[in-house]
matplotlib code that plots the C-alpha trace (Angstrom):
import matplotlib.pyplot as plt

x = [24.8, 25.2, 28.5, 26.7, 24.8, 28.0, 29.7, 26.8, 26.9, 30.6, 30.4, 27.6, 29.6, 32.6, 30.4, 28.8, 32.3, 33.5, 30.5, 31.0, 34.7, 34.0, 31.4, 33.7, 36.5, 34.2, 32.8, 36.3, 37.5, 37.9, 37.0, 38.8, 36.4, 36.5, 38.5, 36.5, 38.8, 36.5, 37.0, 33.8, 33.2, 30.3, 30.0, 29.2, 26.5, 27.7, 30.5, 30.6, 32.7, 34.5, 36.8, 37.6, 40.9, 41.8, 45.3, 47.2, 46.4, 42.7, 40.4, 41.0, 38.0, 38.5, 36.0, 35.3, 33.1, 32.1, 28.6, 27.9, 24.4, 24.9, 23.3]
y = [10.1, 6.5, 4.9, 2.1, 4.5, 6.2, 2.9, 1.9, 5.2, 5.0, 1.5, 2.5, 5.4, 3.1, 0.6, 3.3, 4.7, 1.3, 0.6, 4.0, 3.4, -0.1, 1.1, 3.9, 1.4, -1.0, 1.7, 2.9, -0.7, -1.2, -4.5, -5.9, -7.3, -11.0, -11.9, -13.8, -16.7, -17.9, -21.6, -23.5, -27.2, -29.5, -33.1, -35.5, -38.1, -40.8, -38.7, -37.9, -35.6, -38.0, -35.6, -31.9, -30.6, -27.0, -25.9, -22.7, -21.9, -22.9, -25.9, -29.3, -31.4, -35.2, -36.6, -40.2, -42.3, -44.8, -44.4, -45.9, -46.8, -45.9, -49.0]
z = [103.4, 104.1, 103.1, 101.4, 99.1, 98.2, 97.3, 95.1, 93.3, 92.8, 91.4, 89.1, 87.8, 87.2, 85.4, 83.1, 82.3, 81.4, 79.1, 77.3, 76.8, 75.5, 73.0, 71.8, 71.2, 69.3, 67.1, 66.1, 65.3, 61.6, 60.1, 57.0, 54.4, 54.0, 50.9, 48.3, 47.4, 44.6, 45.3, 44.6, 44.1, 43.7, 44.6, 41.9, 42.4, 44.8, 46.3, 50.0, 52.1, 54.4, 56.2, 56.8, 58.1, 58.9, 57.9, 58.1, 54.5, 54.5, 54.8, 53.2, 52.2, 51.7, 49.2, 48.7, 46.4, 49.1, 50.3, 53.7, 54.8, 58.4, 59.8]

ax = plt.figure().add_subplot(projection="3d")
ax.plot(x, y, z, "-o")
ax.set_aspect("equal")
plt.show()
């Protein structure tokens, strides 16, 4: 057999083995359910979210009453 064909078969075998191991690891991985924090808010008429900042404990929203026209 030609050495090139053996090399291709070897690489294909390694590729398939890696895919099987990866799929096996992904299936066994347990996902924690996303906690429902229950925080809901609604903007009143005229209010706008003017900023968002991500912190270690969550996400902060900055709400203002100033409406800008954008022109």
